[in-house]
C-alpha positions in Angstrom: -45.0 12.2 -9.2 -48.1 15.1 -10.4 -47.0 18.2 -12.6 -47.6 20.3 -9.5 -45.1 23.1 -8.2 -42.8 22.0 -4.9 -42.5 25.1 -2.3 -39.0 23.2 -1.5 -37.2 24.7 -5.2 -37.2 28.6 -3.7 -33.5 28.4 -2.4 -32.8 27.5 -6.3 -35.2 29.9 -7.7 -33.6 32.8 -6.0 -29.9 31.3 -6.9 -31.0 31.0 -10.6 -32.5 34.7 -11.0 -29.7 37.0 -9.8 -25.9 37.5 -12.1 -25.9 35.6 -15.5 -22.1 34.9 -15.2 -20.5 32.3 -12.9 -18.7 34.3 -9.6 -17.3 32.8 -6.8 -20.1 34.0 -5.4 -22.2 32.1 -7.1 -20.6 29.1 -5.7 -21.3 30.0 -2.3 -25.1 31.1 -3.0 -25.4 27.2 -4.4 -23.4 26.1 -1.2 -25.7 27.3 0.9 -29.2 26.7 -0.9 -28.0 23.3 -1.3 -27.8 23.3 2.9 -31.0 25.1 3.1 -32.6 22.0 0.9 -31.5 19.3 3.6 -28.9 17.6 1.1 -26.2 16.8 4.3 -23.0 18.4 4.0 -21.6 15.1 2.3 -23.7 15.1 -0.4 -23.5 18.7 -1.0 -19.6 18.6 -0.9 -19.9 15.9 -3.5 -21.9 17.9 -5.9 -20.6 21.3 -5.6 -17.0 19.4 -6.3 -18.8 17.4 -9.4 -20.0 20.6 -10.6 -17.0 22.7 -10.1 -15.0 20.3 -12.3 -17.7 19.9 -14.9 -17.7 23.5 -15.6 -13.9 23.9 -16.1 -13.9 21.3 -18.3 -16.0 22.1 -20.5 -15.7 25.7 -19.6 -19.1 26.6 -18.8 -19.5 30.3 -17.7 -23.1 31.2 -17.7 -25.4 30.3 -14.8 -28.1 29.2 -16.6 -25.7 26.4 -17.9 -25.1 25.7 -14.6 -28.2 25.5 -13.7 -28.9 22.5 -16.3 -25.9 20.9 -15.0 -27.4 20.6 -11.4 -30.7 19.3 -12.6 -28.6 16.5 -14.2 -26.6 15.9 -11.7 -28.8 15.6 -9.3 -31.6 13.1 -11.7 -28.7 11.3 -12.2 -27.6 10.8 -8.5 -31.5 10.0 -7.5 -31.8 7.6 -10.9 -29.3 4.8 -9.5 -31.7 3.6 -7.4 -34.6 1.6 -9.5 -37.9 3.5 -7.5 -40.3 0.0 -9.1 -42.2 -1.8 -6.7 -41.9 -5.2 -7.2 -45.1 -6.9 -6.8 -45.5 -9.6 -9.5 -46.3 -12.1 -7.3 -50.2 -13.0 -6.5 -50.6 -11.8 -3.8 -48.4 -9.4 -3.5 -47.6 -8.7 0.0 -46.0 -5.3 1.5 -45.0 -4.8 4.9 -45.1 -1.1 6.2 -43.0 -0.2 8.7 -41.7 2.6 10.3 -41.8 4.8 14.0 -44.9 5.9 15.2 -45.6 9.4 14.3 -44.7 9.9 10.7 -47.8 8.7 9.0 -47.5 4.8 8.5 -51.4 3.9 8.9 -52.4 7.3 6.9 -49.8 6.1 3.9 -51.1 2.4 4.0 -55.2 3.9 2.8 -53.0 6.1 0.2 -50.9 3.1 -0.8 -54.5 0.8 -1.3 -56.0 3.9 -3.6 -52.5 4.3 -5.6 -52.8 0.9 -6.0 -56.1 0.2 -7.3 -55.5 2.8 -9.8 -53.9 0.0 -11.5 -57.0 -2.0 -11.3 -55.8 -4.1 -8.5 -57.6 -5.5 -5.7 -56.6 -5.2 -2.3 -56.8 -6.1 0.9 -55.0 -4.4 4.2 -54.3 -5.8 7.3 -54.4 -4.0 10.6 -51.6 -5.8 12.5 -50.6 -2.8 14.6 -52.8 -4.4 17.3 -50.9 -2.6 19.8 -52.9 0.4 19.1 -56.3 0.7 19.0 -56.7 3.9 17.3 -54.8 2.9 14.5 -57.0 0.0 13.8 -59.7 2.4 13.7 -57.9 4.3 11.5 -57.0 1.9 9.0 -60.2 0.5 8.9 -61.3 4.8 8.1 -58.5 4.6 5.1 -60.0 1.3 3.5 -63.2 2.3 3.7 -62.4 5.4 1.9 -60.0 3.7 -0.6 -62.5 1.1 -1.4 -60.3 -1.6 -0.4 -61.1 -5.0 2.0 -59.4 -5.1 5.7 -58.9 -7.7 8.1 -59.3 -6.1 11.9 -58.3 -8.0 15.0 -61.1 -10.5 16.4 -60.1 -9.3 19.8 -58.1 -6.6 21.1 -54.4 -7.2 21.7 -54.6 -10.1 18.9 -51.0 -11.4 18.6 -49.6 -8.7 15.3 -48.7 -12.2 13.4 -52.1 -13.3 13.5 -53.9 -10.9 11.9 -51.2 -10.8 9.5 -51.4 -14.5 8.6 -55.5 -13.9 8.4 -55.1 -11.3 6.2 -52.5 -13.5 3.8 -55.1 -16.3 4.5 -58.2 -14.3 2.8 -55.9 -12.6 -0.1 -55.5 -16.3 -1.3 -59.3 -17.6 -0.7 -60.3 -14.4 -2.4 -58.1 -14.0 -5.2 -56.8 -10.4 -3.9 -53.9 -9.1 -6.3 -52.4 -7.6 -3.1 -52.1 -7.6 0.5 -51.0 -4.4 2.3 -49.8 -5.1 6.1 -50.0 -2.2 9.1 -47.5 -2.8 11.9 -46.5 -1.6 15.0 -43.8 1.2 15.5 -43.4 0.5 18.9 -44.3 -1.9 21.4 -46.1 -1.9 25.3 -44.4 -5.3 25.8 -41.1 -6.5 26.8 -40.6 -8.2 23.3 -38.7 -6.3 21.2 -39.8 -4.7 18.3 -37.5 -6.3 15.5 -38.2 -9.4 16.0 -41.8 -8.7 16.4 -41.5 -7.7 13.3 -39.3 -11.5 12.4 -42.3 -13.3 13.7 -45.1 -11.3 10.9 -42.9 -12.1 8.0 -42.1 -15.7 9.1 -45.7 -16.4 9.6 -46.5 -14.4 6.4 -44.1 -16.6 4.7 -46.0 -19.6 5.1 -48.7 -19.0 2.9 -47.0 -15.9 0.1 -43.3 -14.6 -0.2 -43.0 -10.7 1.0 -42.4 -8.7 -2.4 -42.3 -5.6 -0.3 -40.7 -4.0 3.2 -41.7 -0.2 2.8 -40.0 2.5 5.6 -42.4 5.4 6.3 -40.0 8.5 7.1 -41.0 11.9 7.4 -39.6 14.4 5.3 -40.1 17.2 7.6 -38.0 15.6 10.4 -35.0 15.1 8.1 -31.7 13.7 9.1 -33.5 13.0 13.0 -36.0 10.7 11.2 -34.1 9.0 9.5 -31.7 8.0 13.2 -34.8 7.2 14.3 -35.4 4.2 11.6 -32.1 2.9 11.9 -33.3 -0.5 13.6 -35.9 -0.4 10.7 -33.5 -0.4 8.0 -30.6 -3.0 9.8 -33.0 -5.9 10.8 -36.4 -5.4 8.8 -35.0 -6.7 5.5 -36.6 -2.9 4.0 -36.8 -2.9 0.3 -37.7 0.6 0.0 -38.6 4.3 1.0 -41.6 6.1 1.1 -41.7 9.8 2.2 -44.5 11.7 3.2 -44.9 15.4 4.2 -43.0 16.4 0.9 -45.3 18.7 0.2 -44.8 22.8 1.4 -41.4 21.6 2.9 -37.7 23.5 2.2 -36.7 19.7 2.4 -36.3 18.3 -0.7 -33.1 17.3 -0.6 -33.7 15.2 1.8 -34.6 12.8 -0.9 -31.3 12.1 -2.3 -29.3 12.5 0.9 -31.6 9.7 2.6 -31.2 7.3 -0.6 -27.2 8.0 -0.9 -27.1 7.0 3.2 -29.1 4.0 3.3 -28.7 3.0 -0.4 -32.1 1.9 -0.4 -34.7 3.1 -3.2 -37.3 6.4 -2.5 -40.7 4.5 -4.1 -43.4 6.4 -3.1 -44.1 9.8 -2.2 -46.4 11.8 -0.1 -47.2 15.3 -1.6 -50.7 16.4 1.0 -52.9 14.9 3.1 -55.6 14.0 0.3 -55.9 10.2 -0.4 -54.7 10.5 -3.6 -51.6 12.5 -2.7 -49.4 9.2 -2.6 -47.8 8.7 -6.2 -44.7 6.6 -7.7 -41.1 8.1 -7.5 -39.7 9.6 -10.9 -36.2 10.9 -10.4 -36.4 13.2 -13.5 -39.4 14.9 -12.6 -38.2 15.2 -8.9 -35.1 17.2 -10.2 -37.1 19.1 -12.7 -39.2 20.4 -9.7 -36.5 20.9 -7.1 -34.1 22.8 -9.1 -36.6 24.9 -11.5 
């Protein structure tokens, strides 16, 4: 992640700019700040209980120390999940999944650009063939990122066949990474998860799937997570990508979503630009969140 300032730390800045000594009001304000930042009731209560115990055990009385302890507690919880992208295979195949509207196709363009900074040769596959706009959008982002793209050969082409052609090209031309866009919903009677399973089966005839990344819109918070439950349950998701974190007061959702899903956040989107997707670093994030 970049070192830019995150606006969702405002709740904590206000909290820690008050009295120097910890009072009962400090705890009330801290609880409010955690809930405002969308940590969720369960996570907020767990953090508060831990901090109360630590403050009592270590006989801490100053708010500045409580701030450090909060930052450490959040970092420790975030660091319990490994954010490393597993891309050792050649080609490494990344399936990108998520409901429509979360920025999935845009994220693929940004991800391709991000991975190119590591001198990787990349091809993307426009396998969301149920939305013609998705194919054109991905083509635009692929051009901006300077990566190859495999398009459907005809409108409404079977998504699995586009995915297969993408991996076939990656193998033949020596690409390091293949990133496959997928549908967020279907306009047919078939089940979305069945379609994703078919895409995966076809891909694995040529190469293993290294990562299945679920894209979530951070501004939708818990509602967005509920929408994505089916993907988490059925699509073999290996990691999360959070988009639209910039300008949001919902930074606590980062921790809440990891603890609720048991899945690591591997990438975060910080803005609209092509370079505004980065790897997730727990230490930097906790520091930016709490200040």
